[in-house]
PyMOL Python script that loads the backbone (N, CA, C, O; Angstrom):
from pymol import cmd

cmd.read_pdbstr("""\
ATOM      1  N   UNK A   1      91.636 136.953   0.673  1.00  0.00           N
ATOM      2  CA  UNK A   1      91.401 137.273  -0.383  1.00  0.00           C
ATOM      3  C   UNK A   1      91.126 136.380  -1.054  1.00  0.00           C
ATOM      4  O   UNK A   1      91.142 136.575  -2.269  1.00  0.00           O
ATOM      5  N   UNK A   2      90.860 135.399  -0.675  1.00  0.00           N
ATOM      6  CA  UNK A   2      90.057 134.069  -0.816  1.00  0.00           C
ATOM      7  C   UNK A   2      88.385 133.882  -0.943  1.00  0.00           C
ATOM      8  O   UNK A   2      87.594 133.549  -1.826  1.00  0.00           O
ATOM      9  N   UNK A   3      88.323 134.288   0.448  1.00  0.00           N
ATOM     10  CA  UNK A   3      86.732 134.347   1.299  1.00  0.00           C
ATOM     11  C   UNK A   3      86.377 135.782   0.523  1.00  0.00           C
ATOM     12  O   UNK A   3      85.242 136.010   0.103  1.00  0.00           O
ATOM     13  N   UNK A   4      86.877 136.206   0.459  1.00  0.00           N
ATOM     14  CA  UNK A   4      86.219 137.773   0.100  1.00  0.00           C
ATOM     15  C   UNK A   4      85.991 138.012  -1.340  1.00  0.00           C
ATOM     16  O   UNK A   4      85.070 138.811  -1.509  1.00  0.00           O
ATOM     17  N   UNK A   5      86.534 137.577  -2.447  1.00  0.00           N
ATOM     18  CA  UNK A   5      86.517 137.106  -3.435  1.00  0.00           C
ATOM     19  C   UNK A   5      85.014 136.347  -3.999  1.00  0.00           C
ATOM     20  O   UNK A   5      84.255 136.766  -4.873  1.00  0.00           O
ATOM     21  N   UNK A   6      84.878 134.873  -3.016  1.00  0.00           N
ATOM     22  CA  UNK A   6      84.084 133.882  -3.110  1.00  0.00           C
ATOM     23  C   UNK A   6      82.887 134.974  -2.544  1.00  0.00           C
ATOM     24  O   UNK A   6      82.205 135.540  -3.398  1.00  0.00           O
ATOM     25  N   UNK A   7      82.694 135.199  -1.402  1.00  0.00           N
ATOM     26  CA  UNK A   7      81.614 135.909  -1.312  1.00  0.00           C
ATOM     27  C   UNK A   7      81.288 136.852  -1.796  1.00  0.00           C
ATOM     28  O   UNK A   7      80.284 137.361  -1.299  1.00  0.00           O
ATOM     29  N   UNK A   8      81.971 137.618  -3.057  1.00  0.00           N
ATOM     30  CA  UNK A   8      81.356 138.965  -3.938  1.00  0.00           C
ATOM     31  C   UNK A   8      80.896 137.521  -4.848  1.00  0.00           C
ATOM     32  O   UNK A   8      79.869 136.991  -4.424  1.00  0.00           O
ATOM     33  N   UNK A   9      81.416 136.992  -5.790  1.00  0.00           N
ATOM     34  CA  UNK A   9      80.845 136.310  -6.904  1.00  0.00           C
ATOM     35  C   UNK A   9      79.337 135.203  -6.228  1.00  0.00           C
ATOM     36  O   UNK A   9      78.444 134.899  -7.019  1.00  0.00           O
ATOM     37  N   UNK A  10      79.269 134.667  -4.544  1.00  0.00           N
ATOM     38  CA  UNK A  10      77.869 134.323  -4.162  1.00  0.00           C
ATOM     39  C   UNK A  10      76.804 135.574  -4.171  1.00  0.00           C
ATOM     40  O   UNK A  10      75.626 135.230  -4.071  1.00  0.00           O
ATOM     41  N   UNK A  11      77.030 136.780  -4.263  1.00  0.00           N
ATOM     42  CA  UNK A  11      76.144 137.726  -4.028  1.00  0.00           C
ATOM     43  C   UNK A  11      75.851 138.479  -5.056  1.00  0.00           C
ATOM     44  O   UNK A  11      75.055 139.416  -5.135  1.00  0.00           O
ATOM     45  N   UNK A  12      76.847 137.808  -6.185  1.00  0.00           N
ATOM     46  CA  UNK A  12      75.970 137.830  -7.641  1.00  0.00           C
ATOM     47  C   UNK A  12      75.412 136.918  -8.208  1.00  0.00           C
ATOM     48  O   UNK A  12      74.879 137.021  -9.313  1.00  0.00           O
ATOM     49  N   UNK A  13      75.472 135.641  -7.349  1.00  0.00           N
ATOM     50  CA  UNK A  13      74.713 134.056  -7.117  1.00  0.00           C
ATOM     51  C   UNK A  13      75.164 133.684  -8.424  1.00  0.00           C
ATOM     52  O   UNK A  13      74.478 133.433  -9.415  1.00  0.00           O
ATOM     53  N   UNK A  14      76.804 133.681  -8.254  1.00  0.00           N
ATOM     54  CA  UNK A  14      77.659 132.268  -8.634  1.00  0.00           C
ATOM     55  C   UNK A  14      78.219 131.837  -7.885  1.00  0.00           C
ATOM     56  O   UNK A  14      79.096 132.259  -7.131  1.00  0.00           O
ATOM     57  N   UNK A  15      77.667 130.762  -8.052  1.00  0.00           N
ATOM     58  CA  UNK A  15      78.406 129.652  -6.607  1.00  0.00           C
ATOM     59  C   UNK A  15      79.373 129.053  -7.308  1.00  0.00           C
ATOM     60  O   UNK A  15      79.468 128.675  -8.476  1.00  0.00           O
ATOM     61  N   UNK A  16      80.101 129.039  -6.335  1.00  0.00           N
ATOM     62  CA  UNK A  16      82.053 128.407  -6.873  1.00  0.00           C
ATOM     63  C   UNK A  16      82.387 127.086  -5.743  1.00  0.00           C
ATOM     64  O   UNK A  16      82.275 127.069  -4.517  1.00  0.00           O
ATOM     65  N   UNK A  17      82.781 126.148  -6.583  1.00  0.00           N
ATOM     66  CA  UNK A  17      83.775 125.116  -5.859  1.00  0.00           C
ATOM     67  C   UNK A  17      85.055 125.266  -7.061  1.00  0.00           C
ATOM     68  O   UNK A  17      85.130 125.088  -8.276  1.00  0.00           O
ATOM     69  N   UNK A  18      85.758 125.592  -6.237  1.00  0.00           N
ATOM     70  CA  UNK A  18      87.697 125.542  -6.896  1.00  0.00           C
ATOM     71  C   UNK A  18      88.570 125.046  -5.523  1.00  0.00           C
ATOM     72  O   UNK A  18      88.423 124.907  -4.309  1.00  0.00           O
ATOM     73  N   UNK A  19      89.185 124.945  -6.173  1.00  0.00           N
ATOM     74  CA  UNK A  19      90.045 124.049  -5.283  1.00  0.00           C
ATOM     75  C   UNK A  19      91.920 125.094  -5.054  1.00  0.00           C
ATOM     76  O   UNK A  19      92.912 124.957  -4.338  1.00  0.00           O
ATOM     77  N   UNK A  20      91.474 126.050  -6.143  1.00  0.00           N
ATOM     78  CA  UNK A  20      92.655 126.738  -5.713  1.00  0.00           C
ATOM     79  C   UNK A  20      92.220 128.364  -5.810  1.00  0.00           C
ATOM     80  O   UNK A  20      91.256 128.673  -6.510  1.00  0.00           O
ATOM     81  N   UNK A  21      93.039 129.462  -5.016  1.00  0.00           N
ATOM     82  CA  UNK A  21      92.796 130.586  -6.044  1.00  0.00           C
ATOM     83  C   UNK A  21      92.835 131.054  -6.755  1.00  0.00           C
ATOM     84  O   UNK A  21      92.137 132.053  -6.925  1.00  0.00           O
ATOM     85  N   UNK A  22      94.100 130.390  -8.024  1.00  0.00           N
ATOM     86  CA  UNK A  22      93.695 130.498  -8.941  1.00  0.00           C
ATOM     87  C   UNK A  22      92.704 130.442  -9.881  1.00  0.00           C
ATOM     88  O   UNK A  22      92.202 131.261 -10.650  1.00  0.00           O
ATOM     89  N   UNK A  23      92.480 128.858  -9.551  1.00  0.00           N
ATOM     90  CA  UNK A  23      90.754 128.259 -10.430  1.00  0.00           C
ATOM     91  C   UNK A  23      89.797 129.197  -9.282  1.00  0.00           C
ATOM     92  O   UNK A  23      88.872 128.920 -10.045  1.00  0.00           O
ATOM     93  N   UNK A  24      89.284 129.858  -8.418  1.00  0.00           N
ATOM     94  CA  UNK A  24      88.587 131.328  -8.709  1.00  0.00           C
ATOM     95  C   UNK A  24      88.538 131.994  -8.860  1.00  0.00           C
ATOM     96  O   UNK A  24      87.512 132.668  -8.773  1.00  0.00           O
ATOM     97  N   UNK A  25      90.097 132.529  -9.374  1.00  0.00           N
ATOM     98  CA  UNK A  25      90.275 134.128  -9.589  1.00  0.00           C
ATOM     99  C   UNK A  25      89.702 133.629 -10.809  1.00  0.00           C
ATOM    100  O   UNK A  25      88.815 134.398 -11.178  1.00  0.00           O
ATOM    101  N   UNK A  26      89.928 132.140 -11.991  1.00  0.00           N
ATOM    102  CA  UNK A  26      89.327 133.125 -13.430  1.00  0.00           C
ATOM    103  C   UNK A  26      87.967 133.076 -13.768  1.00  0.00           C
ATOM    104  O   UNK A  26      87.531 133.204 -14.913  1.00  0.00           O
ATOM    105  N   UNK A  27      87.101 132.832 -12.446  1.00  0.00           N
ATOM    106  CA  UNK A  27      85.629 133.127 -12.698  1.00  0.00           C
ATOM    107  C   UNK A  27      85.716 134.449 -12.182  1.00  0.00           C
ATOM    108  O   UNK A  27      84.572 134.823 -12.443  1.00  0.00           O
ATOM    109  N   UNK A  28      86.209 135.323 -11.690  1.00  0.00           N
ATOM    110  CA  UNK A  28      85.802 136.038 -11.338  1.00  0.00           C
ATOM    111  C   UNK A  28      85.200 137.101 -12.677  1.00  0.00           C
ATOM    112  O   UNK A  28      85.272 136.856 -13.882  1.00  0.00           O
ATOM    113  N   UNK A  29      84.717 138.094 -12.139  1.00  0.00           N
ATOM    114  CA  UNK A  29      83.262 138.942 -12.791  1.00  0.00           C
ATOM    115  C   UNK A  29      84.878 139.836 -13.704  1.00  0.00           C
ATOM    116  O   UNK A  29      85.393 139.733 -14.817  1.00  0.00           O
ATOM    117  N   UNK A  30      85.139 140.596 -12.544  1.00  0.00           N
ATOM    118  CA  UNK A  30      86.359 141.508 -14.062  1.00  0.00           C
ATOM    119  C   UNK A  30      87.341 140.667 -14.872  1.00  0.00           C
ATOM    120  O   UNK A  30      88.256 141.329 -15.363  1.00  0.00           O
ATOM    121  N   UNK A  31      87.358 139.251 -15.143  1.00  0.00           N
ATOM    122  CA  UNK A  31      87.921 138.592 -15.833  1.00  0.00           C
ATOM    123  C   UNK A  31      87.342 138.286 -17.075  1.00  0.00           C
ATOM    124  O   UNK A  31      87.860 137.546 -17.911  1.00  0.00           O
ATOM    125  N   UNK A  32      85.813 139.100 -17.240  1.00  0.00           N
ATOM    126  CA  UNK A  32      85.274 139.021 -18.592  1.00  0.00           C
ATOM    127  C   UNK A  32      85.270 139.830 -19.057  1.00  0.00           C
ATOM    128  O   UNK A  32      85.516 140.781 -18.315  1.00  0.00           O
ATOM    129  N   UNK A  33      85.038 140.180 -20.445  1.00  0.00           N
ATOM    130  CA  UNK A  33      84.238 141.207 -20.983  1.00  0.00           C
ATOM    131  C   UNK A  33      82.546 141.335 -21.327  1.00  0.00           C
ATOM    132  O   UNK A  33      82.035 140.870 -22.346  1.00  0.00           O
ATOM    133  N   UNK A  34      81.928 141.943 -20.432  1.00  0.00           N
ATOM    134  CA  UNK A  34      80.437 142.020 -21.192  1.00  0.00           C
ATOM    135  C   UNK A  34      80.504 141.941 -22.489  1.00  0.00           C
ATOM    136  O   UNK A  34      81.034 142.550 -23.418  1.00  0.00           O
ATOM    137  N   UNK A  35      79.390 140.438 -22.205  1.00  0.00           N
ATOM    138  CA  UNK A  35      79.326 139.626 -23.445  1.00  0.00           C
ATOM    139  C   UNK A  35      78.458 140.175 -24.651  1.00  0.00           C
ATOM    140  O   UNK A  35      78.471 139.626 -25.753  1.00  0.00           O
ATOM    141  N   UNK A  36      77.314 141.880 -24.213  1.00  0.00           N
ATOM    142  CA  UNK A  36      76.374 142.107 -24.786  1.00  0.00           C
ATOM    143  C   UNK A  36      77.089 142.924 -25.794  1.00  0.00           C
ATOM    144  O   UNK A  36      76.856 142.870 -27.001  1.00  0.00           O
ATOM    145  N   UNK A  37      78.272 143.939 -25.038  1.00  0.00           N
ATOM    146  CA  UNK A  37      78.926 144.863 -25.726  1.00  0.00           C
ATOM    147  C   UNK A  37      79.884 143.894 -27.017  1.00  0.00           C
ATOM    148  O   UNK A  37      79.896 144.314 -28.174  1.00  0.00           O
ATOM    149  N   UNK A  38      80.554 142.745 -26.676  1.00  0.00           N
ATOM    150  CA  UNK A  38      81.055 142.075 -27.708  1.00  0.00           C
ATOM    151  C   UNK A  38      80.275 141.597 -28.724  1.00  0.00           C
ATOM    152  O   UNK A  38      80.734 141.382 -29.846  1.00  0.00           O
ATOM    153  N   UNK A  39      79.105 141.407 -28.417  1.00  0.00           N
ATOM    154  CA  UNK A  39      77.753 140.419 -29.130  1.00  0.00           C
ATOM    155  C   UNK A  39      78.004 141.302 -30.538  1.00  0.00           C
ATOM    156  O   UNK A  39      78.506 140.978 -31.614  1.00  0.00           O
ATOM    157  N   UNK A  40      77.315 142.820 -29.950  1.00  0.00           N
ATOM    158  CA  UNK A  40      76.841 144.142 -30.607  1.00  0.00           C
ATOM    159  C   UNK A  40      78.069 144.266 -31.178  1.00  0.00           C
ATOM    160  O   UNK A  40      77.856 144.214 -32.389  1.00  0.00           O
ATOM    161  N   UNK A  41      79.542 144.437 -30.939  1.00  0.00           N
ATOM    162  CA  UNK A  41      80.482 144.854 -31.694  1.00  0.00           C
ATOM    163  C   UNK A  41      80.648 143.795 -32.979  1.00  0.00           C
ATOM    164  O   UNK A  41      81.050 144.301 -34.027  1.00  0.00           O
ATOM    165  N   UNK A  42      80.412 142.594 -32.971  1.00  0.00           N
ATOM    166  CA  UNK A  42      80.483 141.806 -33.911  1.00  0.00           C
ATOM    167  C   UNK A  42      79.677 141.615 -34.601  1.00  0.00           C
ATOM    168  O   UNK A  42      79.844 141.307 -35.781  1.00  0.00           O
ATOM    169  N   UNK A  43      78.461 141.765 -33.967  1.00  0.00           N
ATOM    170  CA  UNK A  43      76.915 141.904 -35.193  1.00  0.00           C
ATOM    171  C   UNK A  43      77.120 143.242 -36.012  1.00  0.00           C
ATOM    172  O   UNK A  43      76.759 143.154 -37.185  1.00  0.00           O
ATOM    173  N   UNK A  44      77.625 144.447 -35.621  1.00  0.00           N
ATOM    174  CA  UNK A  44      77.405 145.999 -36.197  1.00  0.00           C
ATOM    175  C   UNK A  44      78.536 145.536 -37.050  1.00  0.00           C
ATOM    176  O   UNK A  44      78.134 145.757 -38.192  1.00  0.00           O
ATOM    177  N   UNK A  45      79.940 144.924 -37.144  1.00  0.00           N
ATOM    178  CA  UNK A  45      80.952 144.515 -38.126  1.00  0.00           C
ATOM    179  C   UNK A  45      80.598 143.752 -39.282  1.00  0.00           C
ATOM    180  O   UNK A  45      81.028 143.736 -40.435  1.00  0.00           O
ATOM    181  N   UNK A  46      79.425 142.928 -38.490  1.00  0.00           N
ATOM    182  CA  UNK A  46      78.986 142.008 -40.058  1.00  0.00           C
ATOM    183  C   UNK A  46      80.347 140.684 -39.551  1.00  0.00           C
ATOM    184  O   UNK A  46      81.260 140.528 -40.362  1.00  0.00           O
ATOM    185  N   UNK A  47      80.362 140.057 -38.581  1.00  0.00           N
ATOM    186  CA  UNK A  47      81.511 139.042 -38.367  1.00  0.00           C
ATOM    187  C   UNK A  47      79.917 138.096 -38.339  1.00  0.00           C
ATOM    188  O   UNK A  47      79.536 137.112 -38.974  1.00  0.00           O
ATOM    189  N   UNK A  48      79.517 138.630 -37.679  1.00  0.00           N
ATOM    190  CA  UNK A  48      77.803 137.683 -37.122  1.00  0.00           C
ATOM    191  C   UNK A  48      76.884 138.525 -37.111  1.00  0.00           C
ATOM    192  O   UNK A  48      76.920 139.751 -37.218  1.00  0.00           O
ATOM    193  N   UNK A  49      75.600 137.439 -36.906  1.00  0.00           N
ATOM    194  CA  UNK A  49      74.205 138.088 -36.585  1.00  0.00           C
ATOM    195  C   UNK A  49      74.056 137.796 -35.223  1.00  0.00           C
ATOM    196  O   UNK A  49      74.811 137.099 -34.545  1.00  0.00           O
ATOM    197  N   UNK A  50      72.848 138.480 -34.797  1.00  0.00           N
ATOM    198  CA  UNK A  50      72.349 138.114 -33.673  1.00  0.00           C
ATOM    199  C   UNK A  50      70.992 136.698 -33.921  1.00  0.00           C
ATOM    200  O   UNK A  50      70.205 136.507 -34.847  1.00  0.00           O
ATOM    201  N   UNK A  51      71.093 136.384 -33.381  1.00  0.00           N
ATOM    202  CA  UNK A  51      69.875 134.709 -32.911  1.00  0.00           C
ATOM    203  C   UNK A  51      69.034 134.463 -32.436  1.00  0.00           C
ATOM    204  O   UNK A  51      67.923 134.161 -32.871  1.00  0.00           O
ATOM    205  N   UNK A  52      69.798 134.633 -30.491  1.00  0.00           N
ATOM    206  CA  UNK A  52      69.232 134.210 -30.014  1.00  0.00           C
ATOM    207  C   UNK A  52      70.056 134.514 -28.645  1.00  0.00           C
ATOM    208  O   UNK A  52      71.278 134.459 -28.502  1.00  0.00           O
ATOM    209  N   UNK A  53      68.992 134.874 -27.597  1.00  0.00           N
ATOM    210  CA  UNK A  53      70.056 134.575 -26.341  1.00  0.00           C
ATOM    211  C   UNK A  53      70.013 134.546 -25.149  1.00  0.00           C
ATOM    212  O   UNK A  53      69.258 135.055 -24.321  1.00  0.00           O
ATOM    213  N   UNK A  54      71.028 133.801 -25.083  1.00  0.00           N
ATOM    214  CA  UNK A  54      71.432 132.581 -23.765  1.00  0.00           C
ATOM    215  C   UNK A  54      71.235 132.561 -22.302  1.00  0.00           C
ATOM    216  O   UNK A  54      71.840 133.558 -21.907  1.00  0.00           O
ATOM    217  N   UNK A  55      70.992 132.282 -21.830  1.00  0.00           N
ATOM    218  CA  UNK A  55      71.821 132.279 -19.711  1.00  0.00           C
ATOM    219  C   UNK A  55      71.771 131.128 -19.684  1.00  0.00           C
ATOM    220  O   UNK A  55      71.080 130.115 -19.790  1.00  0.00           O
ATOM    221  N   UNK A  56      73.236 131.790 -19.413  1.00  0.00           N
ATOM    222  CA  UNK A  56      74.157 130.827 -18.436  1.00  0.00           C
ATOM    223  C   UNK A  56      73.435 129.897 -17.217  1.00  0.00           C
ATOM    224  O   UNK A  56      73.003 130.325 -16.147  1.00  0.00           O
ATOM    225  N   UNK A  57      73.434 128.461 -17.710  1.00  0.00           N
ATOM    226  CA  UNK A  57      73.033 127.835 -15.986  1.00  0.00           C
ATOM    227  C   UNK A  57      74.167 127.138 -15.296  1.00  0.00           C
ATOM    228  O   UNK A  57      74.004 126.740 -14.143  1.00  0.00           O
ATOM    229  N   UNK A  58      75.610 126.915 -16.089  1.00  0.00           N
ATOM    230  CA  UNK A  58      76.688 126.074 -15.232  1.00  0.00           C
ATOM    231  C   UNK A  58      77.344 126.495 -16.174  1.00  0.00           C
ATOM    232  O   UNK A  58      76.916 127.026 -17.199  1.00  0.00           O
ATOM    233  N   UNK A  59      79.264 126.111 -15.645  1.00  0.00           N
ATOM    234  CA  UNK A  59      80.200 125.937 -16.318  1.00  0.00           C
ATOM    235  C   UNK A  59      80.883 124.590 -15.370  1.00  0.00           C
ATOM    236  O   UNK A  59      80.907 124.500 -14.143  1.00  0.00           O
ATOM    237  N   UNK A  60      81.526 123.398 -16.610  1.00  0.00           N
ATOM    238  CA  UNK A  60      82.421 122.811 -15.661  1.00  0.00           C
ATOM    239  C   UNK A  60      83.514 122.351 -16.711  1.00  0.00           C
ATOM    240  O   UNK A  60      83.607 121.795 -17.805  1.00  0.00           O
ATOM    241  N   UNK A  61      84.502 123.085 -15.428  1.00  0.00           N
ATOM    242  CA  UNK A  61      86.150 122.221 -16.227  1.00  0.00           C
ATOM    243  C   UNK A  61      86.889 121.281 -15.566  1.00  0.00           C
ATOM    244  O   UNK A  61      86.975 121.324 -14.339  1.00  0.00           O
ATOM    245  N   UNK A  62      87.331 120.598 -16.089  1.00  0.00           N
ATOM    246  CA  UNK A  62      87.372 119.570 -16.431  1.00  0.00           C
ATOM    247  C   UNK A  62      89.747 119.846 -15.875  1.00  0.00           C
ATOM    248  O   UNK A  62      90.533 118.913 -16.041  1.00  0.00           O
TER     249      UNK A  62
END
""", "prot")
cmd.dss("prot")
cmd.show_as("cartoon", "prot")
cmd.util.cbc("prot")
cmd.orient("prot")
Protein backbone atom coordinates (compact mmCIF):
# COMPACT_ATOMS: atom_id res chain seq x y z
CA UNK A 1 0.00 0.00 0.00
CA UNK A 2 2.76 2.43 0.97
CA UNK A 3 4.71 1.89 -2.27
CA UNK A 4 1.55 2.26 -4.36
CA UNK A 5 0.63 5.57 -2.67
CA UNK A 6 4.20 6.85 -2.97
CA UNK A 7 4.25 5.93 -6.69
CA UNK A 8 0.93 7.70 -7.30
CA UNK A 9 2.16 10.85 -5.58
CA UNK A 10 5.46 10.81 -7.49
CA UNK A 11 3.54 10.60 -10.80
CA UNK A 12 1.85 13.85 -9.76
CA UNK A 13 5.22 15.48 -9.08
CA UNK A 14 4.95 15.10 -5.29
CA UNK A 15 8.12 13.78 -3.67
CA UNK A 16 7.72 12.64 -0.08
CA UNK A 17 10.08 11.45 2.57
CA UNK A 18 7.95 10.01 5.35
CA UNK A 19 8.92 7.77 8.22
CA UNK A 20 5.59 5.96 8.36
CA UNK A 21 2.48 5.11 6.38
CA UNK A 22 0.42 7.54 8.48
CA UNK A 23 2.87 10.33 7.64
CA UNK A 24 2.64 9.43 3.97
CA UNK A 25 -1.17 9.19 4.05
CA UNK A 26 -1.40 12.76 5.39
CA UNK A 27 -0.09 14.01 2.04
CA UNK A 28 -2.39 11.92 -0.16
CA UNK A 29 -4.23 14.12 -2.67
CA UNK A 30 -7.61 12.83 -1.51
CA UNK A 31 -6.83 14.20 1.96
CA UNK A 32 -7.22 17.76 0.62
CA UNK A 33 -10.05 19.84 -0.78
CA UNK A 34 -9.59 21.57 -4.13
CA UNK A 35 -8.07 24.89 -3.04
CA UNK A 36 -9.63 26.77 -5.98
CA UNK A 37 -13.11 25.69 -4.89
CA UNK A 38 -12.42 26.70 -1.28
CA UNK A 39 -11.07 30.11 -2.35
CA UNK A 40 -14.09 30.73 -4.58
CA UNK A 41 -16.55 29.85 -1.80
CA UNK A 42 -14.79 32.14 0.67
CA UNK A 43 -14.54 34.94 -1.91
CA UNK A 44 -18.19 34.63 -2.99
CA UNK A 45 -19.36 34.55 0.64
CA UNK A 46 -17.61 37.88 1.24
CA UNK A 47 -15.37 36.45 3.95
CA UNK A 48 -12.21 37.32 2.04
CA UNK A 49 -11.13 38.53 -1.37
CA UNK A 50 -8.73 37.09 -3.89
CA UNK A 51 -5.47 39.01 -4.12
CA UNK A 52 -2.86 36.51 -5.35
CA UNK A 53 -2.34 32.93 -6.45
CA UNK A 54 0.52 31.07 -4.83
CA UNK A 55 2.34 27.99 -6.08
CA UNK A 56 3.35 25.46 -3.45
CA UNK A 57 7.03 24.67 -3.53
CA UNK A 58 7.53 22.55 -0.40
CA UNK A 59 5.99 21.49 2.88
CA UNK A 60 8.12 20.64 5.89
CA UNK A 61 6.51 19.11 8.95
CA UNK A 62 8.35 18.75 12.21
